N, C-alpha and C positions, 0 to 999 in steps of 0.2 A: 321676868322675875327669878330667872338662874342667876343673873348677874346680881340681884338684891340679896340673894343667899349667899354668893360669894363674897361681897363686900360684907356683908353681917358676919360672916365665919372669918373672912380676914380679921375684921376688928375685934372679934372676939380672941382669935387667936394672938394676936399681938399685945390687946389689953384686956381681956377676960370681959368685955362689954359691947353687944352689939351697936350697930349706928343707926339701926331702927327700931329696935326690941321687938319685932314681931317674931311671931312663932310659927317655925315652917313644919309641915309633914310631908311624907314619903309619899309621890306620886308617879304615876308611868314617865312622865315627862321626867322628873326629876323633882326637887327638893319646890314647895310651893308656899307663899303664906296662908296661914288661916284667912280666911274672908278676902283672899286675892280678887273675888269676884268683885267686891266694894270697891278695893283700890281699883281697877279698871274702870271705876264709874267716876272717880274723882274727876273734878270738874278741869284740871290742868294736863291730864294723862291722855296722851293722842293715842287713842288703839285703833288698830285695824282688823277686822274679823276676815277670817279666812275658811271659808267652809268646805272640807273634802268631802261629806256626804250629809244628809240631815242630820246625824247625829254625834257628828266631830268637828268641831270648830277648833281653830286655831287663833291664837289672839296675839299679835305683833304689836308692840309698844314702841313706836316711832318716838324720833327726838323732839324736842319742845324747844321750840324759841325763848321762852320762860324761864329757864335754868336760871336760877338765883344762888349763885355761889356761894355768897357771902354768907348763906344760914349754915354752911359747913367750916367745920375748924379746918386750918391747914393739913394736919394728920388724918382726918376724915378727908380731904381732898386728894391726899398722897393715895389713900386706900383706894380710892374709887378711879383714881388714873391707873394704879396697878390692875386692877381688874378691868379695865378697859384694855389696856395692853396687851393684858396674858389673852383675852377672846377676841380680841378685834376683827381677826382674821377667820375665824371659824365660824362655820354656818350653825344654823340652829340644832342641827343633826348629830352636830360634832360635839356640840357643848352638851348636850344630852347624854352622848356617849363618855364623853369625860366627866360628866357627873355622876354616872351611873358606877364608874371605879372609884368613886371617894366613899372611904371608911363610913362616911355619915349616911350614905344613902345603902351600902352595902348590908351594914349592922341594922338597919330598919326594915320594918315590914310595910308593906302598902298601907295607907292612912296614919299609921304609926307617927307621933310626933319625932322631932328629930331633936336630940338634945346637943347644946351647944359645946357641950364636952366633946364631940365628935368633931366638932368644928376643929378642935387643936389639931387636927390629922389631915388637915386638907393638905394637898401636894403644894408642892414650893410655887411661888410666883416670884 
């Protein structure tokens, strides 16, 4: 979900329009789209649950064999590839730490919506 926020934010920074149209909120692990549990339940989303304890669940979104790049424009694919290239060697905890330093995260409070205007200040890709 963090990489989805970065794709939307980079798209907004470059073109003043997010790719997905999702609305994000400030959560402890970073920016999450509203309704993220419903996204996890979509048919083509491959999710693995990891329980640290009875109260804490981590969701790992795994690659899908059914990725259809034809639904994306060439520019959207470039944005997605830039995001993948930026974070492909980072662990989840490193991505969380990185996101926690973004202006969009620092300038918002828990459960507060994150304005796309703050996406204009994401760090360089």
